[in-house]
KOLLUM-202501 format. One record per residue (C-alpha): residue number from 1; residue in three letters; x, y, z. Coordinates in pm, whole numbers, plus 50000, padded with zeros to 5 digits. Example, Ala and Ser with C-alpha at 12.3 -4.5 7.8 and 13.67 -1.06 7.14 Angstrom:
2
  pos  code     c1     c2     c3
    1   ALA  51230  49550  50780
    2   SER  51367  49894  50714
***
This chain:
427
  pos  code     c1     c2     c3
    1   MET  10480  36991  63898
    2   PRO  10232  36701  63926
    3   SER  09955  36727  64183
    4   LYS  10048  36554  64507
    5   ASP  09680  36509  64579
    6   ARG  09496  36199  64464
    7   VAL  09189  36328  64287
    8   ALA  08881  36113  64219
    9   TYR  08628  36241  63963
   10   PHE  08274  36104  63931
   11   TYR  08076  36117  63608
   12   ASP  07799  35927  63433
   13   GLY  07708  36040  63081
   14   ASP  07340  35963  63142
   15   VAL  07315  36250  63391
   16   GLY  07344  36505  63109
   17   ASN  07074  36351  62893
   18   VAL  06767  36441  63098
   19   TYR  06550  36734  62999
   20   PHE  06361  36950  63249
   21   GLY  06138  37083  62973
   22   PRO  06109  37382  62739
   23   ASN  06197  37720  62891
   24   HIS  06324  37562  63214
   25   PRO  06659  37723  63307
   26   MET  06815  37401  63445
   27   LYS  07000  37230  63160
   28   PRO  07177  36909  63270
   29   HIS  07342  36911  62927
   30   ARG  07592  37155  63086
   31   LEU  07740  36847  63260
   32   CYS  07821  36683  62923
   33   MET  07979  37009  62807
   34   THR  08189  37030  63124
   35   HIS  08304  36668  63092
   36   HIS  08404  36707  62727
   37   LEU  08598  37023  62808
   38   VAL  08778  36837  63091
   39   LEU  08862  36560  62840
   40   SER  08976  36802  62570
   41   TYR  09227  36956  62813
   42   GLU  09338  36598  62900
   43   LEU  09272  36653  63269
   44   HIS  09123  36303  63295
   45   LYS  09475  36161  63266
   46   LYS  09564  36314  63603
   47   MET  09263  36182  63796
   48   GLU  09088  35857  63872
   49   ILE  08757  35860  63684
   50   TYR  08461  35669  63828
   51   ARG  08108  35607  63717
   52   PRO  07906  35646  64039
   53   HIS  07666  35377  64154
   54   LYS  07299  35470  64135
   55   ALA  07201  35545  64493
   56   TYR  06946  35298  64629
   57   PRO  06613  35425  64768
   58   VAL  06725  35315  65116
   59   GLU  07036  35537  65081
   60   LEU  06827  35838  64975
   61   ALA  06604  35773  65279
   62   GLN  06900  35831  65513
   63   PHE  06783  36196  65493
   64   HIS  06460  36211  65294
   65   THR  06135  36055  65413
   66   ALA  06063  35710  65270
   67   ASP  05725  35820  65130
   68   TYR  05884  36112  64939
   69   VAL  06158  35886  64794
   70   GLU  05897  35627  64700
   71   PHE  05683  35890  64525
   72   LEU  05981  36020  64324
   73   HIS  06051  35659  64227
   74   ARG  05693  35599  64111
   75   ILE  05587  35923  63941
   76   THR  05622  35967  63563
   77   PRO  05513  36240  63320
   78   ASP  05236  36006  63200
   79   THR  05092  35938  63546
   80   GLN  05139  36274  63718
   81   HIS  04784  36390  63634
   82   LEU  04657  36121  63876
   83   PHE  04850  36263  64173
   84   ALA  04757  36631  64201
   85   ASN  04751  36626  64583
   86   GLU  05088  36452  64615
   87   LEU  05249  36683  64358
   88   ALA  05142  36981  64570
   89   GLN  05249  36809  64895
   90   TYR  05599  36738  64761
   91   ASN  05630  37075  64582
   92   LEU  05659  36919  64234
   93   GLY  05543  37134  63945
   94   GLU  05676  37441  63769
   95   ASP  06019  37482  63931
   96   CYS  06060  37111  63996
   97   PRO  05883  36938  63708
   98   VAL  05829  36565  63669
   99   PHE  06029  36453  63363
  100   GLU  06142  36132  63198
  101   ASN  06403  35942  63405
  102   LEU  06372  36184  63697
  103   PHE  06444  35923  63963
  104   GLU  06745  35778  63779
  105   PHE  06882  36132  63744
  106   CYS  06855  36173  64124
  107   GLN  07013  35832  64184
  108   ILE  07313  35920  63966
  109   TYR  07394  36265  64104
  110   ALA  07332  36155  64463
  111   GLY  07531  35834  64408
  112   GLY  07825  36045  64290
  113   THR  07834  36253  64607
  114   ILE  07785  35949  64833
  115   ASP  08064  35760  64651
  116   ALA  08289  36067  64672
  117   ALA  08234  36085  65049
  118   ARG  08308  35713  65089
  119   ARG  08632  35732  64894
  120   LEU  08743  36021  65115
  121   ASN  08638  35830  65428
  122   ASN  08839  35527  65320
  123   GLN  09139  35752  65240
  124   LEU  09136  35635  64879
  125   CYS  09169  35995  64758
  126   ASP  09242  36343  64894
  127   ILE  08997  36536  64674
  128   ALA  08674  36405  64522
  129   ILE  08479  36590  64250
  130   ASN  08113  36545  64148
  131   TRP  08006  36831  63923
  132   ALA  07660  36672  63885
  133   GLY  07598  36716  64260
  134   GLY  07542  37023  64475
  135   LEU  07160  37035  64469
  136   HIS  07138  37225  64793
  137   HIS  06771  37333  64808
  138   ALA  06600  36993  64843
  139   LYS  06428  36941  65179
  140   LYS  06361  36628  65383
  141   CYS  06017  36571  65229
  142   GLU  05989  36809  64936
  143   ALA  06160  36932  64622
  144   SER  06269  37294  64595
  145   GLY  06455  37521  64352
  146   PHE  06522  37260  64078
  147   CYS  06648  37016  64347
  148   TYR  06477  36686  64430
  149   ILE  06728  36489  64639
  150   ASN  06980  36672  64856
  151   ASP  07301  36491  64768
  152   LEU  07505  36728  64986
  153   VAL  07319  36629  65303
  154   LEU  07360  36261  65210
  155   GLY  07733  36315  65150
  156   ILE  07773  36498  65481
  157   LEU  07591  36219  65668
  158   GLU  07840  35977  65514
  159   LEU  08137  36196  65617
  160   LEU  08004  36222  65973
  161   LYS  08061  35848  66014
  162   TYR  08436  35914  66008
  163   HIS  08473  36282  66100
  164   ALA  08373  36460  66420
  165   ARG  08331  36793  66239
  166   VAL  08235  36864  65878
  167   LEU  08263  37212  65723
  168   TYR  08019  37293  65440
  169   ILE  08095  37598  65220
  170   ASP  07854  37725  64950
  171   ILE  07938  37988  64683
  172   ASP  07622  37947  64474
  173   VAL  07434  38277  64423
  174   HIS  07140  38122  64611
  175   HIS  07138  38048  64985
  176   GLY  07223  37687  65071
  177   ASP  06899  37655  65265
  178   GLY  06842  37278  65242
  179   VAL  07184  37195  65386
  180   GLU  07163  37462  65657
  181   GLU  06817  37343  65762
  182   ALA  06927  36978  65783
  183   PHE  07206  37061  66030
  184   TYR  07063  37371  66200
  185   PHE  07056  37209  66544
  186   THR  07398  37041  66554
  187   ASP  07759  37147  66605
  188   ARG  07884  36847  66406
  189   VAL  07839  37044  66081
  190   MET  07920  37408  66024
  191   THR  07744  37557  65720
  192   VAL  07884  37872  65557
  193   SER  07688  38025  65268
  194   PHE  07780  38331  65055
  195   HIS  07473  38437  64855
  196   LYS  07245  38711  64727
  197   TYR  06988  38813  64988
  198   GLY  06696  39056  64969
  199   ASP  06459  39182  64695
  200   LEU  06259  38857  64738
  201   PHE  06549  38667  64579
  202   PHE  06505  38288  64601
  203   PRO  06486  38118  64849
  204   GLY  06436  38422  65075
  205   THR  06646  38287  65365
  206   GLY  07010  38343  65463
  207   ASP  07010  38660  65670
  208   VAL  07327  38716  65874
  209   LYS  07110  38675  66185
  210   GLU  07033  38310  66101
  211   ILE  07304  38142  66312
  212   GLY  07166  37802  66414
  213   GLU  06978  37695  66726
  214   ARG  07025  37478  67036
  215   GLU  07352  37278  67000
  216   GLY  07387  37430  66653
  217   LYS  07382  37792  66768
  218   TYR  07668  37982  66597
  219   TYR  07733  37685  66365
  220   ALA  07532  37829  66073
  221   ILE  07705  38123  65907
  222   ASN  07537  38338  65644
  223   ILE  07700  38607  65433
  224   PRO  07412  38795  65263
  225   LEU  07528  38999  64963
  226   LYS  07375  39248  64721
  227   ASP  07385  39267  64341
  228   GLY  07705  39323  64147
  229   ILE  07968  39193  64387
  230   ASP  08304  39169  64208
  231   ASP  08612  38948  64239
  232   ALA  08806  39176  64473
  233   SER  08522  39226  64724
  234   PHE  08406  38863  64715
  235   THR  08744  38692  64743
  236   ARG  08866  38927  65018
  237   LEU  08557  38855  65228
  238   PHE  08565  38483  65146
  239   LYS  08929  38440  65249
  240   THR  08893  38638  65573
  241   ILE  08585  38446  65687
  242   ILE  08691  38097  65573
  243   ALA  09039  38131  65729
  244   LYS  08879  38221  66065
  245   VAL  08619  37943  66031
  246   VAL  08884  37676  65972
  247   GLU  09104  37809  66253
  248   THR  08811  37815  66497
  249   TYR  08612  37507  66399
  250   ILE  08903  37273  66307
  251   PRO  08704  37057  66063
  252   GLY  08821  36709  65964
  253   VAL  08684  36743  65610
  254   ILE  08542  37018  65385
  255   ILE  08259  36996  65132
  256   LEU  08256  37286  64883
  257   GLN  07950  37363  64670
  258   CYS  08065  37558  64361
  259   GLY  07739  37684  64211
  260   ALA  07835  37874  63895
  261   ASP  07529  38103  63895
  262   SER  07739  38350  64095
  263   LEU  07934  38424  63774
  264   ALA  07886  38744  63576
  265   GLY  07623  38708  63305
  266   ASP  07440  38411  63456
  267   ARG  07081  38376  63334
  268   LEU  06944  38372  63692
  269   GLY  07230  38533  63886
  270   CYS  07311  38893  63974
  271   PHE  07677  38882  64085
  272   ASN  07974  38998  63880
  273   LEU  08241  38732  63941
  274   SER  08486  38625  63674
  275   ILE  08571  38257  63639
  276   GLU  08915  38331  63788
  277   GLY  08753  38500  64090
  278   HIS  08521  38202  64145
  279   ALA  08813  37959  64107
  280   GLU  09021  38162  64353
  281   CYS  08781  38044  64626
  282   VAL  08845  37681  64528
  283   LYS  09221  37741  64529
  284   PHE  09202  37897  64875
  285   VAL  09002  37608  65025
  286   LYS  09241  37353  64869
  287   LYS  09535  37514  65051
  288   PHE  09409  37392  65390
  289   ASN  09513  37041  65278
  290   LEU  09206  36882  65435
  291   PRO  09006  36603  65269
  292   LEU  08789  36791  65019
  293   LEU  08464  36702  64840
  294   VAL  08377  36944  64558
  295   THR  08038  36962  64386
  296   GLY  07861  37172  64127
  297   GLY  07529  37343  64191
  298   GLY  07346  37620  64008
  299   GLY  07464  37772  63682
  300   TYR  07232  37864  63398
  301   THR  07456  37997  63121
  302   LYS  07579  37658  63003
  303   GLU  07904  37750  62831
  304   ASN  08018  37953  63134
  305   VAL  07935  37665  63370
  306   ALA  08154  37435  63159
  307   ARG  08436  37691  63154
  308   CYS  08415  37744  63530
  309   TRP  08408  37382  63643
  310   THR  08682  37284  63397
  311   LEU  08909  37559  63530
  312   GLU  08827  37454  63886
  313   THR  08909  37092  63802
  314   SER  09250  37215  63683
  315   VAL  09295  37417  64005
  316   LEU  09228  37102  64210
  317   LEU  09491  36924  63997
  318   ASP  09747  37209  64028
  319   THR  09750  37230  63649
  320   GLU  09768  37548  63440
  321   LEU  09537  37554  63137
  322   PRO  09590  37747  62815
  323   LYS  09313  38005  62770
  324   GLU  09231  37886  62418
  325   ILE  08967  37612  62433
  326   PRO  09080  37294  62251
  327   GLU  08872  37127  61981
  328   ASN  08586  36929  62138
  329   GLU  08234  36811  62063
  330   TYR  08079  37136  62190
  331   ILE  08335  37384  62058
  332   ASN  08071  37599  61884
  333   TYR  07915  37691  62218
  334   PHE  08233  37880  62305
  335   ALA  08224  38111  62002
  336   PRO  08321  38374  61911
  337   ASP  08643  38392  62115
  338   TYR  08683  38022  62214
  339   SER  08841  38138  62540
  340   LEU  08827  37992  62889
  341   LYS  08787  38345  63025
  342   ILE  08468  38549  63054
  343   GLN  08454  38921  63099
  344   SER  08306  39077  63410
  345   ARG  08012  39301  63331
  346   ASN  08009  39676  63360
  347   MET  07764  39671  63651
  348   GLU  07747  39861  63976
  349   ASN  07864  39682  64291
  350   LEU  07586  39756  64541
  351   ASN  07797  39610  64825
  352   SER  07959  39916  64985
  353   LYS  08280  39877  65185
  354   SER  08090  39968  65501
  355   TYR  07818  39708  65430
  356   LEU  08072  39429  65372
  357   SER  08266  39538  65680
  358   SER  07955  39522  65898
  359   ILE  07874  39169  65772
  360   LYS  08232  39059  65835
  361   ILE  08228  39201  66189
  362   GLN  07899  39024  66274
  363   VAL  08025  38690  66140
  364   LEU  08360  38710  66321
  365   GLU  08179  38814  66641
  366   ASN  07959  38503  66619
  367   LEU  08265  38285  66556
  368   ARG  08417  38418  66879
  369   CYS  08123  38262  67065
  370   ILE  08271  37924  66973
  371   GLN  08552  37903  67228
  372   HIS  08710  37598  67070
  373   ALA  08617  37305  66852
  374   PRO  08338  37103  67015
  375   GLY  08451  36779  67179
  376   VAL  08243  36528  66990
  377   GLN  08260  36167  67109
  378   MET  08333  35945  66812
  379   GLN  08114  35635  66803
  380   GLU  08224  35307  66650
  381   VAL  08223  35356  66273
  382   PRO  07933  35171  66108
  383   PRO  08016  34960  65804
  384   ASP  07969  35121  65464
  385   PHE  07653  35022  65284
  386   TYR  07855  34999  64968
  387   ILE  08220  35056  64878
  388   PRO  08263  35146  64510
  389   ASP  08589  34976  64425
  390   PHE  08737  34656  64291
  391   ASP  09062  34469  64344
  392   ASP  09327  34537  64079
  393   ASP  09483  34196  64151
  394   GLU  09171  34022  64023
  395   LEU  09209  34167  63676
  396   ASN  09309  33916  63408
  397   PRO  09592  34070  63198
  398   ASP  09473  33877  62893
  399   GLU  09126  34030  62899
  400   ARG  09041  34349  62715
  401   VAL  09063  34641  62960
  402   GLY  08726  34814  62994
  403   GLN  08683  35190  62997
  404   HIS  08628  35191  63376
  405   ALA  08961  35019  63432
  406   GLN  09138  35246  63182
  407   ASP  09001  35546  63369
  408   LYS  09183  35429  63683
  409   GLN  09523  35441  63510
  410   ILE  09647  35790  63572
  411   GLN  09920  35942  63362
  412   ARG  10178  36084  63602
  413   GLU  10402  36362  63479
  414   ASP  10701  36234  63677
  415   GLU  10703  35883  63529
  416   TYR  10833  35801  63183
  417   TYR  10833  35444  63064
  418   ALA  10777  35242  62750
  419   GLY  10479  35037  62867
  420   ASP  10194  34863  62690
  421   ASN  09968  35161  62757
  422   ASP  10192  35430  62611
  423   ASN  09998  35656  62377
  424   ASP  09762  35378  62282
  425   HIS  09434  35561  62323
  426   ASN  09304  35913  62317
  427   ALA  08987  35999  62506
***
């Protein structure tokens, strides 16, 4: 059965070409691998594919300070030795190195999330995907945890122009601290983060007691977990809490950060989720039938990141995928079994039933303090800074159709016709 949802997918090949440096765990190349796997399963034929615009400095400064944005724009590997004080001030260095094309990289991944939010706002799609986004640690005036620009905050600010209440959900192994901090004092955004907490694990925040302040009190929800959590424990807790959150908060739109470092065997993670368990969370959120913006995030075992986000793309398209990975440019990375599945590890789940129960009880107790959805006055909607679209009627049928235009032509499973575009190109 074809997906009833209109899915928009944002990708720019340049985003996967940057290099954080030797021995750095963040490998943007994982985005190329994900995209090629999506193509090899022919999922692109069921979505509208867009190259995002590169976010302008003024757009990035909707959240970040203008001086920080300007410094990111100006700094290069060749000039960084001249700016030792600024590098320290903006937390650039070992975790967040200065590399070639750093600013363009930020412009692309942030542009994707901003464009995704605008398409949802303009009701041009039901689900929008930007696997390059989800960099949830970046702060207003500093980089943090491999993140320079917080595309999620920028996307949420865009969604708030049209929606009284935005729900943010984060299943990265690390606490979504940058997003929580940005909206800690407001009831317009509820942040819900499931993450490893304790043992000095980065970023060190995300205790269950962190609940928001002032107007935002009870609108930040943290689910701190221990090493080794498995599919059954994680998905049971996730579904219970998210169902109650949606029922209580009544959001107009959901943004879901799908960090893949919560998978078993991640280079920096310590959870024991299978790809199916991770994807089960995506499937559950999709069932609420609310406008949905989905991003990537962490994930440091490249081939598993590609497997995970490809499967989750298929979940968002209501499409079953064969487990055997099709031939593609990066097929050798998926040796020796060439399977979409990964095995959970034989590791101890340190999250006892009583521990998980106590976390659940505290979270549900805090949710009860929200009597009903806050009555937010909607202001007049400001005009979009930029709407990434063009008019199909303006296209000249005699001109060669560019790749961008071809990407807009979705192959629907319920339509069969002998048209000019039948089987005439393979991506």
